[in-house]
C-alpha positions as CSV (number, residue, x, y, z in Angstrom):
1,M,91.0,98.1,92.7
2,V,94.1,100.2,92.2
3,Y,93.8,103.9,91.8
4,F,95.9,104.5,88.7
5,T,94.8,108.1,88.2
6,L,97.7,109.5,90.3
7,K,97.0,113.1,90.3
8,R,98.2,115.4,93.0
9,Q,94.8,116.6,94.0
10,E,93.7,113.0,94.6
11,V,96.3,112.5,97.3
12,G,95.9,115.8,99.0
13,G,98.7,117.5,97.0
14,K,101.2,116.0,99.5
15,M,103.2,113.8,97.1
16,E,105.7,114.9,94.5
17,D,104.9,114.2,90.9
18,K,108.0,112.1,90.6
19,D,106.9,109.9,93.5
20,L,103.5,109.4,92.0
21,Q,105.1,108.4,88.7
22,L,107.4,105.9,90.5
23,I,104.4,104.5,92.3
24,Q,102.5,104.1,89.1
25,R,105.6,102.3,87.5
26,L,106.1,100.0,90.5
27,I,102.6,99.0,91.4
28,P,102.1,96.3,88.7
29,S,105.2,94.4,89.9
30,N,105.1,95.2,93.7
31,D,102.2,93.6,95.6
32,A,103.2,95.2,98.9
33,L,103.2,98.7,97.3
34,K,99.9,98.0,95.6
35,K,98.3,97.0,98.9
36,L,99.7,100.0,100.7
37,W,98.6,102.4,97.9
38,E,95.1,101.0,97.9
39,E,94.9,101.4,101.7
40,H,96.3,104.9,101.4
41,M,93.7,106.0,98.9
42,D,90.9,104.3,101.0
43,Y,92.1,106.3,104.1
44,E,92.2,109.5,102.0
45,H,88.6,109.0,100.9
46,K,87.4,108.2,104.4
47,L,89.2,111.3,105.7
48,E,87.5,113.4,103.0
49,E,84.1,112.2,104.2
50,F,84.9,113.2,107.8
51,N,86.2,116.5,106.6
52,K,82.9,117.2,104.8
53,K,81.0,117.0,108.0
54,R,80.5,120.3,109.8
55,Y,80.7,118.7,113.2
56,L,82.2,115.5,114.4
57,S,81.0,113.5,117.4
58,A,83.7,112.4,119.9
59,E,83.4,108.9,118.4
60,D,83.8,110.2,114.9
61,E,86.8,112.4,115.9
62,M,88.5,109.3,117.4
63,K,87.8,107.3,114.2
64,R,89.2,110.2,112.1
65,R,92.4,110.4,114.2
66,K,92.8,106.6,113.9
67,I,92.5,106.8,110.2
68,Q,95.0,109.6,110.0
69,K,97.5,107.6,112.0
70,L,97.0,104.5,109.8
71,K,97.4,106.6,106.7
72,L,100.6,108.2,108.0
73,A,102.0,104.8,108.9
74,G,101.2,103.5,105.5
75,K,102.7,106.5,103.8
76,D,105.9,105.9,105.8
77,Q,106.0,102.3,104.4
78,I,105.3,103.6,100.9
79,E,108.2,106.1,101.2
80,A,110.5,103.3,102.4
81,I,109.7,101.3,99.3
82,L,110.2,104.3,97.1
83,Q,113.5,105.1,98.7
84,Q,114.8,101.6,98.0
85,H,113.9,102.0,94.3
86,R,115.4,105.5,94.1
87,Q,118.7,104.2,95.2
88,M,118.8,101.5,92.5
C-alpha cells in the first residue's frame, strides 16, 4: 500500500512540501521510489511505536537504532531520485 496522504506531520515534518509533491507525482511511474517510500513510511510508524514507550529494553533500543539507520539510508536514496528529477 502506498501512503498517498503526504502531509508533513506524517513524515515527521522533515520533508519540504515541494519534495512531498514531487514524490506524489513520481510514485505512480517509479517503482523504486514507490518501494522506498513505502519502506520509509513503515519505518516511520515503527519508530513512532518505539517512541510511545516510556522505557526501552536494550534489545528494543538496538532495534530502534537499526530502524533509524535503515530509514535514513532509504531517505538518502529517495533524495537521490528526487535530485535527478529536479535537474530535468
